[in-house]
N, C-alpha and C positions, 0 to 999 in steps of 0.2 A: 731255783736254778740260777747255776752261774752263767756267765755271757759266754764262757768256755762251752759250756753245755749247749747253750743255746744254738751256738754257729755249728756245733757237731750234730744237731738234732736236726738243722736245716739243713748242711751238705748231704747228710745221710736221706733225707727226702728229696733231693735233687737228682743222687745215683740213682734211686728207685723210679722216679718218674721217667728218666732218661733210658734205664732198662725197659721199662713198659712202652715208651714209644718205639723204642729199636725193636722191640719184639712184635710189635703190632705191624709196623713197616715190613716186618721179613714175613708175617703168616696169615695176617688180614687182610681181606678186600680193602678197599678203599671205602665202599661206604659203611662196613663193620667198622673200621677205625674211625672214623668221624664219628659214629655213632658214641663208640668209647671215649674219645676225646672229648665230648660235648657233656658227656658225663663227669669226666675226670676236672673238665674246667668248673665247673659246679662245686667240684670239692674241694679240689686244689687250686684257685685261682693264679699259682704261680704257673700253672702249665702251660698258658699262652705265652708266655714270658722265655720259659725254656725252647716253647717250640720257634719262636721269635730269633732266639739267638742261636738254635740250631741252623736256621734258613742262612743268617748271615755267614755262619762260618762255612757252610757251603758254597756258597755265590765266590 
């Protein structure tokens, strides 16, 4: 794989994670959102960085 395709794959994954987080914020209870985020964190370690970035942007 080339560097460009690796960057595109990473970018696409970030977009997907962001959409999932937005969906959870709109539709799930806090308890369910936390459960899903824990599972996602185990699968996609970058989710924590995404959430921290989102929090910083909201402040």
